[in-house]
N, C-alpha and C positions, 0 to 999 in steps of 0.2 A: 431391411434392418430399420428399426425405429428406436430413436433415443428420446429420453424424457429428461428435461432440465428444469429444475426449480428456479423460479424468479422471485427472490425474497423482497419484501417491502424494505425500502430505504427510509430510515428515520434520521432526520436532522436534529440531533440532540441540542446543537447550538447552530445558529445561522446568522452571521454578522455580514451585513452589506457594507463593503469598505470603499466603494467608488464606482465610477462608470466610465468606460472607455469612450473615445471619440466616435467609435462605430456603434455605440448604443448598448453594447454588452456590459452587464453589471459584474463587478468584481466581488467575490464572496470569500469568506473564511468560515468554514463549516466543519463541525465534528459529526461524522456520519457513522451510523451503525446499521446492521442488517439483522432481521429477525426471522423467526420460524413461521411466519405467516406470509403467504404470497400466491402468485399465479404459477402456472406450469406450461411449458412449451413441449409439445411432442412433435418430432420431426423425422421424416423419412425421405430418401432420395425420390425426386419427382421424375415421372416418365416423360413429362413435357419440358419445354424449354424455359418456362417461367414458374416461379414459386406460387403456390396457392395457400390460402389461409381460411380455416374454419374456426369459429369461436363458440365455445361452450361455457357453462358455468353460470353462477348467479348474477353476474354483471355482463353477460354476453349481449343483452339488448342494447342497441345503439352503437356498438363497436363497429366501425367501418372495416370492411374487408377488401377495400380497393387499394390502389397503388399508394395512396397517402398514408396508409397504416404504417406505423414505425417498425413493426415486425417485418413487413414486406420490404421496407426500405433497407433494413439491416440485412435481410436475406439477399437482396440485390447486390450487396457489397462483397459477398463471400465467395462468389465464383462457382456456386453450386446451387442449382434449383432444388427446392424442397417442397414437399407437401407438409404444411404446418397446421397444427391444432393448438389454439390458445385456450386453456382453461382459466377463464377470467374470474378470479375470486376477490380481487382488490377493487374497491370503488374507483370509478374514473375521476380524473381531475381532482385528486385528493391529497396531493402534497407528500406522497410516500413513494414516488418514483415508479408507479406501476407500469406506464408505457416504456420508460427507460429500462426498467428491469426486464420487461418482456423482450425488448430489442437486444439487450445484453445476453439473455438466455438463448435467443436465436443465434447469435454469433457463436456462443459456446457449443450449441448443438451442431452448427455447421462444421466446426473444427473436428468434432467427434465423428462426423460423417465424411471427413476427408477434405473439407473446404479450407479456406484460409481466413485468418483473422485480419481484417482490413487495417490499413495503416491509419486512416483518418476516422477513427471512431468518433471523435468529437463532432464531426459533421452531423451525427445523428442527434446531438443534444448534449447539453452540459453535464447531465447526470449519467450518461451512458458509460463513459470510461470507468467511473468508480463502481458502477453496477456490474461491469464485466468481472472485476475481481470479487465483488460481493463480500468484502471484508471491511472491518472497521477502518476508517481512515480520516485524515484531515484533508479537506478539499479546498483548494484556494484558487485564485484567479478566476477564470471563466469555466472551471472544471478541468483544466489541463494540468494543474499542479496538485498531485495526489501523493500523500505520504502515509504509509501504513501506521496504524496506532494500535497498541495493545490495550484493550479495555477489560475491566472485570465484568463478570456476568451481570446483565441488567434484566430486570423483570418488569413488565409494564402492561398497562391496558391501553389499547388503541380505540379511539372513539371518533367516528365520522358521522355528523348529523345528516348525512345523505344530501349535502348541498355541494354541487360542483363549483369550484373556484378557478377562474382563469388566471394562470400565472402571469401572462403579459399585463392583464388589468391590474393585478396587485403591484407589480413592479412600477407600472405607470403612476399608480396612486401614492407611491412611496415619497414622502415629503423630504426626508433627509437621506442622502445617498452616500455621504462621507462619514462613516462610523468607525469606531475603534475596532481593530481585529482582536482575536484572542492573543494571549501572551505568546512570545516567540517560542518558548520552551514549555510544553504542556507538562503538568505534574505527573508523577507516577502514582496512580490511584491504587491503594492496596485492596479495596473492596468496593462493592456497589454503593454503599452508604457514603463513602468519601467522594465518589464520583457524583452522586446525586447532589451532595452538598456543594460541590464545585459548580455543577451545572446551574444551580439556583442563582449563581452570580453572573451567568452568561445570558444571552438574549437570542430571540428570533426577531430580527429587525423588520420582518415582513408581517408580523402578527397584527400590529395595530391597523395597517392598511387592509389586511384580509378581514378583520373584524368589521370594518366599515363597509366592505363589500358584501359580507355575509354575517349578520349579527348572530346567527345561530352558533358561530364559533365561540362567542363569549359565553353562551349558555353551556356549551360543551366543556369549556375550561372550568367553569364554576362547578358543574356537576362532578368533574374529575377531582377537583381540589377538595371537595367535601367527602370523597370516598374514604372509608376507614383505612388508615395506613398509607395513604398517598404521601410520598416524600417531596415531590415537586411536579408541576405540570407545565406543559408548553405545547404550542402548535408546531407541527412538522412542516418544513418546506413552505410553500405558499398557501397551505391549507386545502381542505378544511379539516383534515385529520389532526386530532390532538392526542397527546399521550400523558399518562401519569406513571411515575416510577414507584415500584414497591420493593420492599426488602427481600421478599421471596416469591417464587412462582405461585405457591399456594395462596398467598395474600392477593396476588394479581388475579388468579383464577376466581377467588371468592368475590373480589370487587367487580370483576367483569360480569359474573352471574347476577349479582345484585343490580348492577346498572342495566343489564339487558332486560331483567324482569320489570324494572321500572320504566324503561324507555325502549319498548320493543320495536319502534320504528327507526331506531338508529342502528348503524353498523358498529358493533362492539366486539373486540377480540382481545384475549390475553395473549401475551407473546414474551419470548425471551430472545436475547441477542444470540446470534450465531457465533461460534468460536472463530 
């Protein structure tokens, strides 16, 4: 038996850094959505005692397949050895939760094969718990405080200038770590336009530090802002992937095609949020 599980990209629509604990972990307040672009995990019961991993796809090169891989770490917590294949379609170190989404998909695959969902998912990383549900949410604390959020449909263009960005380096370069969170009660957005308007007043507190580490991010944000119909632009996570919101999927598809024609060396995809 082989099961296949989609690992959707995680988009930080807003990401406020609100503090830092004594143990070094940063406190966040983030509005997260998942989109119809991502990786895929295929899993089947293994004949041997330990899980194995093969990697395919356009971003397979350079992905380690040893014990340090987050997919194998996740598999090791489930109590069931699996033969795993990761179809890697999201760029690495890109701020859209690729590794965390892959680990979360591995956990869901194990459950479908008769394994268990581990108790300490957070040990795999701050983004893994929210990626397990793969539903829009407000994520606070160190990733341990997750509240489901109902969002209207959003349509966007994702753009990564193919520059990997180190999350620890970006957090280390952050000059101000005590920033205001989002309001206690989030609005009820009737449509994507109202949500885009509200998001324009929010922040990604990591964006400035990431731009200093990778100036290509500034170029990506500028190009997206100039795309016809773009409602607002922002960097996701710690970068380098940036996004622009559009009123319809048609407008996002059109903008993505134009941008890809002009910038064939960048990773550019149109996407819509998952329900």
